[in-house]
DOZALO-166809 format. One record per residue (C-alpha): residue number from 1; chain; x, y, z. Coordinates in nm, 3 decimals. Each point is the difference from the previous one (the first is absolute). Layout:
+-----+---+---------+---------+---------+
!   k ! c !      xx !      yy !      zz !
+-----+---+---------+---------+---------+
! NUM ! A !       X !       Y !       Z !
...
+-----+---+---------+---------+---------+
***
This chain:
+-----+---+---------+---------+---------+
!   k ! c !      xx !      yy !      zz !
+-----+---+---------+---------+---------+
!   1 ! A !   0.000 !   0.000 !   0.000 !
!   2 ! A !   0.133 !   0.342 !  -0.096 !
!   3 ! A !   0.064 !   0.241 !   0.290 !
!   4 ! A !  -0.261 !   0.268 !   0.059 !
!   5 ! A !   0.124 !   0.316 !  -0.176 !
!   6 ! A !   0.051 !   0.321 !   0.193 !
!   7 ! A !  -0.231 !   0.293 !  -0.064 !
!   8 ! A !   0.153 !   0.233 !  -0.261 !
!   9 ! A !   0.155 !   0.312 !   0.152 !
!  10 ! A !  -0.230 !   0.234 !  -0.196 !
!  11 ! A !  -0.306 !  -0.171 !   0.153 !
!  12 ! A !   0.113 !  -0.038 !   0.360 !
!  13 ! A !  -0.082 !   0.357 !   0.100 !
!  14 ! A !  -0.303 !   0.043 !  -0.221 !
!  15 ! A !  -0.315 !  -0.099 !   0.188 !
!  16 ! A !  -0.207 !  -0.009 !  -0.319 !
!  17 ! A !   0.239 !  -0.243 !  -0.173 !
!  18 ! A !   0.079 !  -0.195 !   0.314 !
!  19 ! A !  -0.351 !  -0.147 !   0.015 !
!  20 ! A !   0.048 !  -0.143 !  -0.348 !
!  21 ! A !   0.327 !  -0.164 !   0.102 !
!  22 ! A !  -0.161 !  -0.163 !   0.303 !
!  23 ! A !  -0.269 !  -0.153 !  -0.224 !
!  24 ! A !   0.219 !  -0.034 !  -0.309 !
!  25 ! A !  -0.111 !  -0.359 !  -0.065 !
!  26 ! A !  -0.345 !   0.138 !  -0.077 !
!  27 ! A !   0.158 !   0.182 !  -0.294 !
!  28 ! A !   0.202 !  -0.295 !  -0.129 !
!  29 ! A !  -0.001 !  -0.337 !   0.175 !
!  30 ! A !   0.350 !  -0.057 !  -0.141 !
!  31 ! A !   0.130 !   0.343 !   0.100 !
!  32 ! A !   0.285 !  -0.145 !   0.209 !
!  33 ! A !   0.125 !  -0.198 !  -0.302 !
!  34 ! A !   0.138 !   0.305 !  -0.179 !
!  35 ! A !  -0.311 !   0.193 !  -0.110 !
!  36 ! A !   0.103 !   0.344 !  -0.115 !
!  37 ! A !  -0.180 !   0.324 !   0.082 !
!  38 ! A !   0.204 !   0.263 !  -0.188 !
!  39 ! A !  -0.133 !   0.312 !   0.172 !
!  40 ! A !  -0.193 !   0.096 !   0.312 !
!  41 ! A !  -0.314 !   0.081 !  -0.200 !
!  42 ! A !  -0.037 !  -0.365 !  -0.096 !
!  43 ! A !  -0.050 !  -0.103 !   0.362 !
!  44 ! A !  -0.337 !   0.173 !   0.014 !
!  45 ! A !  -0.088 !  -0.033 !  -0.370 !
!  46 ! A !   0.043 !  -0.374 !  -0.052 !
!  47 ! A !  -0.323 !  -0.200 !   0.023 !
!  48 ! A !   0.013 !  -0.239 !   0.298 !
!  49 ! A !   0.031 !  -0.359 !  -0.115 !
!  50 ! A !  -0.338 !  -0.123 !   0.137 !
!  51 ! A !  -0.174 !   0.274 !  -0.202 !
!  52 ! A !   0.211 !  -0.068 !  -0.309 !
!  53 ! A !  -0.094 !  -0.368 !   0.015 !
!  54 ! A !  -0.370 !   0.090 !   0.005 !
!  55 ! A !   0.045 !   0.239 !  -0.294 !
!  56 ! A !   0.169 !  -0.274 !  -0.200 !
!  57 ! A !  -0.288 !  -0.243 !   0.055 !
!  58 ! A !  -0.223 !   0.227 !  -0.209 !
!  59 ! A !   0.226 !  -0.059 !  -0.301 !
!  60 ! A !   0.018 !  -0.379 !   0.033 !
!  61 ! A !  -0.068 !  -0.166 !  -0.336 !
!  62 ! A !   0.129 !   0.290 !  -0.206 !
!  63 ! A !   0.311 !  -0.033 !  -0.213 !
!  64 ! A !   0.143 !   0.354 !   0.009 !
!  65 ! A !  -0.027 !   0.287 !   0.248 !
!  66 ! A !   0.157 !   0.346 !   0.015 !
!  67 ! A !   0.121 !   0.140 !   0.334 !
!  68 ! A !   0.003 !   0.365 !  -0.097 !
!  69 ! A !   0.189 !   0.141 !   0.298 !
!  70 ! A !   0.219 !  -0.289 !   0.107 !
!  71 ! A !   0.215 !   0.152 !   0.275 !
!  72 ! A !   0.214 !  -0.264 !   0.165 !
!  73 ! A !  -0.223 !  -0.279 !  -0.125 !
!  74 ! A !  -0.235 !  -0.093 !   0.283 !
!  75 ! A !  -0.306 !  -0.037 !  -0.224 !
!  76 ! A !   0.200 !  -0.115 !  -0.302 !
!  77 ! A !   0.139 !  -0.299 !   0.189 !
!  78 ! A !  -0.345 !  -0.120 !   0.105 !
!  79 ! A !  -0.151 !   0.060 !  -0.345 !
!  80 ! A !   0.279 !  -0.205 !  -0.156 !
!  81 ! A !  -0.101 !  -0.295 !   0.214 !
!  82 ! A !  -0.347 !  -0.020 !  -0.160 !
!  83 ! A !   0.043 !   0.117 !  -0.362 !
!  84 ! A !   0.230 !  -0.096 !  -0.287 !
!  85 ! A !   0.164 !   0.340 !  -0.040 !
!  86 ! A !   0.011 !   0.335 !   0.181 !
!  87 ! A !   0.103 !   0.324 !  -0.166 !
!  88 ! A !   0.163 !   0.200 !   0.280 !
!  89 ! A !   0.024 !   0.376 !  -0.066 !
!  90 ! A !   0.204 !   0.239 !   0.213 !
!  91 ! A !   0.154 !   0.343 !  -0.057 !
!  92 ! A !   0.266 !  -0.029 !   0.272 !
!  93 ! A !   0.301 !  -0.213 !  -0.110 !
!  94 ! A !   0.109 !  -0.081 !   0.357 !
!  95 ! A !  -0.345 !  -0.132 !   0.084 !
!  96 ! A !  -0.003 !  -0.206 !  -0.318 !
!  97 ! A !   0.332 !  -0.164 !   0.090 !
!  98 ! A !  -0.130 !  -0.069 !   0.350 !
!  99 ! A !  -0.316 !  -0.156 !  -0.145 !
! 100 ! A !   0.211 !  -0.231 !  -0.217 !
! 101 ! A !   0.193 !  -0.120 !   0.305 !
! 102 ! A !  -0.317 !  -0.043 !   0.204 !
! 103 ! A !  -0.168 !  -0.198 !  -0.278 !
! 104 ! A !   0.308 !  -0.222 !  -0.016 !
! 105 ! A !  -0.026 !  -0.072 !   0.373 !
! 106 ! A !  -0.364 !  -0.108 !  -0.051 !
! 107 ! A !   0.093 !  -0.209 !  -0.305 !
! 108 ! A !  -0.217 !   0.185 !  -0.251 !
! 109 ! A !   0.245 !   0.227 !  -0.183 !
! 110 ! A !  -0.031 !  -0.210 !  -0.319 !
! 111 ! A !  -0.372 !   0.083 !  -0.021 !
! 112 ! A !   0.047 !   0.377 !   0.005 !
! 113 ! A !   0.096 !   0.248 !  -0.272 !
! 114 ! A !   0.155 !   0.301 !   0.172 !
! 115 ! A !  -0.064 !   0.329 !  -0.181 !
! 116 ! A !   0.168 !   0.325 !   0.102 !
! 117 ! A !  -0.223 !   0.288 !  -0.100 !
! 118 ! A !  -0.299 !   0.224 !   0.062 !
! 119 ! A !  -0.326 !  -0.194 !   0.023 !
! 120 ! A !  -0.193 !   0.248 !  -0.214 !
! 121 ! A !   0.248 !  -0.049 !  -0.283 !
! 122 ! A !   0.062 !  -0.372 !   0.047 !
! 123 ! A !  -0.375 !  -0.069 !   0.018 !
! 124 ! A !  -0.031 !   0.101 !  -0.366 !
! 125 ! A !   0.211 !  -0.301 !  -0.098 !
! 126 ! A !  -0.159 !  -0.269 !   0.218 !
! 127 ! A !  -0.293 !  -0.238 !  -0.021 !
! 128 ! A !  -0.085 !  -0.240 !   0.280 !
! 129 ! A !  -0.284 !  -0.185 !   0.170 !
! 130 ! A !   0.001 !   0.231 !   0.301 !
! 131 ! A !   0.165 !   0.298 !   0.167 !
! 132 ! A !   0.090 !   0.057 !   0.363 !
! 133 ! A !   0.044 !   0.364 !   0.106 !
! 134 ! A !   0.158 !   0.117 !   0.325 !
! 135 ! A !   0.125 !   0.346 !  -0.099 !
! 136 ! A !   0.161 !   0.269 !   0.208 !
! 137 ! A !  -0.278 !   0.190 !   0.178 !
! 138 ! A !   0.204 !   0.307 !   0.086 !
! 139 ! A !   0.354 !   0.133 !  -0.034 !
! 140 ! A !  -0.016 !   0.139 !   0.354 !
! 141 ! A !   0.208 !  -0.204 !   0.244 !
! 142 ! A !  -0.196 !  -0.168 !   0.284 !
! 143 ! A !  -0.324 !   0.145 !  -0.129 !
! 144 ! A !  -0.290 !  -0.155 !   0.194 !
! 145 ! A !  -0.243 !  -0.082 !  -0.278 !
! 146 ! A !  -0.259 !  -0.143 !   0.234 !
! 147 ! A !  -0.028 !   0.334 !   0.185 !
! 148 ! A !  -0.189 !   0.138 !  -0.301 !
! 149 ! A !  -0.379 !  -0.004 !   0.035 !
! 150 ! A !  -0.007 !  -0.069 !  -0.373 !
! 151 ! A !   0.312 !  -0.080 !  -0.198 !
! 152 ! A !  -0.046 !   0.154 !  -0.345 !
! 153 ! A !   0.154 !  -0.224 !  -0.267 !
! 154 ! A !   0.029 !   0.300 !  -0.232 !
! 155 ! A !   0.250 !   0.157 !   0.241 !
! 156 ! A !   0.236 !  -0.297 !   0.017 !
! 157 ! A !   0.367 !   0.085 !  -0.047 !
! 158 ! A !   0.183 !  -0.019 !  -0.232 !
! 159 ! A !  -0.270 !  -0.155 !  -0.226 !
! 160 ! A !  -0.376 !   0.042 !   0.057 !
! 161 ! A !  -0.177 !  -0.328 !   0.066 !
! 162 ! A !  -0.251 !   0.030 !  -0.283 !
! 163 ! A !   0.282 !   0.039 !  -0.255 !
! 164 ! A !   0.176 !  -0.308 !   0.138 !
! 165 ! A !  -0.321 !  -0.203 !  -0.012 !
! 166 ! A !  -0.087 !   0.099 !  -0.356 !
! 167 ! A !   0.347 !  -0.103 !  -0.116 !
! 168 ! A !  -0.043 !  -0.338 !   0.172 !
! 169 ! A !  -0.337 !  -0.065 !  -0.164 !
! 170 ! A !   0.161 !   0.024 !  -0.342 !
! 171 ! A !   0.208 !  -0.301 !   0.101 !
! 172 ! A !  -0.288 !  -0.200 !   0.148 !
! 173 ! A !  -0.352 !   0.053 !   0.135 !
! 174 ! A !   0.099 !  -0.209 !   0.304 !
! 175 ! A !   0.159 !   0.243 !   0.245 !
! 176 ! A !   0.075 !  -0.005 !   0.372 !
! 177 ! A !   0.052 !   0.349 !   0.146 !
! 178 ! A !   0.165 !   0.024 !   0.346 !
! 179 ! A !  -0.089 !   0.337 !   0.156 !
! 180 ! A !  -0.023 !   0.184 !   0.336 !
! 181 ! A !  -0.282 !  -0.126 !   0.219 !
! 182 ! A !  -0.171 !   0.343 !  -0.004 !
! 183 ! A !  -0.036 !   0.009 !  -0.378 !
! 184 ! A !  -0.369 !   0.066 !  -0.079 !
! 185 ! A !  -0.177 !  -0.296 !  -0.156 !
! 186 ! A !  -0.177 !   0.227 !  -0.247 !
! 187 ! A !   0.330 !   0.122 !  -0.146 !
! 188 ! A !   0.120 !  -0.353 !  -0.060 !
! 189 ! A !  -0.339 !  -0.105 !  -0.137 !
! 190 ! A !   0.003 !   0.287 !  -0.249 !
! 191 ! A !   0.316 !  -0.145 !  -0.154 !
! 192 ! A !  -0.193 !  -0.308 !  -0.113 !
! 193 ! A !  -0.202 !  -0.042 !  -0.317 !
! 194 ! A !  -0.374 !   0.070 !   0.016 !
! 195 ! A !  -0.175 !  -0.283 !   0.182 !
! 196 ! A !   0.326 !  -0.170 !   0.098 !
! 197 ! A !   0.015 !  -0.162 !   0.344 !
! 198 ! A !   0.287 !   0.116 !   0.222 !
! 199 ! A !   0.094 !  -0.191 !   0.314 !
! 200 ! A !   0.154 !   0.177 !   0.300 !
! 201 ! A !   0.207 !  -0.166 !   0.267 !
! 202 ! A !   0.142 !   0.155 !   0.318 !
! 203 ! A !   0.354 !  -0.135 !   0.032 !
! 204 ! A !   0.073 !  -0.125 !   0.354 !
! 205 ! A !   0.298 !   0.164 !   0.165 !
! 206 ! A !   0.251 !  -0.261 !   0.125 !
! 207 ! A !   0.170 !   0.263 !   0.216 !
! 208 ! A !  -0.317 !   0.109 !   0.184 !
! 209 ! A !  -0.248 !  -0.283 !   0.038 !
! 210 ! A !  -0.361 !   0.103 !  -0.051 !
! 211 ! A !   0.079 !   0.295 !  -0.228 !
! 212 ! A !   0.010 !   0.042 !  -0.376 !
! 213 ! A !   0.323 !   0.107 !  -0.169 !
! 214 ! A !  -0.134 !   0.065 !  -0.350 !
! 215 ! A !  -0.292 !  -0.044 !  -0.237 !
! 216 ! A !   0.011 !  -0.225 !  -0.304 !
! 217 ! A !  -0.235 !   0.046 !  -0.294 !
! 218 ! A !  -0.043 !  -0.287 !  -0.246 !
! 219 ! A !  -0.120 !   0.042 !  -0.358 !
! 220 ! A !  -0.086 !  -0.232 !  -0.286 !
! 221 ! A !  -0.004 !  -0.368 !   0.085 !
! 222 ! A !   0.210 !   0.061 !   0.313 !
! 223 ! A !  -0.314 !   0.132 !   0.169 !
! 224 ! A !  -0.204 !  -0.268 !   0.168 !
! 225 ! A !  -0.358 !  -0.016 !  -0.120 !
! 226 ! A !  -0.256 !  -0.031 !   0.280 !
+-----+---+---------+---------+---------+
***
């Protein structure tokens, strides 16, 4: 068994980051096997593994999926376990290299095409059976998205949410959109086609039991029909 790693120096005196280190196995179960988090932002941006596993289940049975904002690969890794191929897109080269290493640790690197580029541009060249979107919600460090009474997707930084969504729908009608928990349902519903069913799911927060950490909206055949 590998020795337990010491907390990185840049996290030790940061209360906000320290809580992620304490529960780091919620982010990646294999985090002590060499998982790479290339910058402090990734610690609070990466989707916790239990949530990423549930996202991936929606895409089971599909052959190809795009992860439009791949980060260090938390969702990409889980998607690659259930589909034939994942197109990972990321603008930050350090995060892309980290995602490659992390996918290798999970044994799924061979199922992923890593694309360095802007999603809005790359999306014009891709076709797939589904798209997963977990974009940056704000460029402001430590911004508390859930403090908003209503989080307006049109004010997302650096790219408004409706523009991101419309680009994704040109790839596939089957889209999962991972957003702040205070995002109004009506805004997300208005993104859909007329008469289209949209499913909403409050993502459980593994760091604070009994609370929601985000809101997922499912479109196309990813939405469960009741």
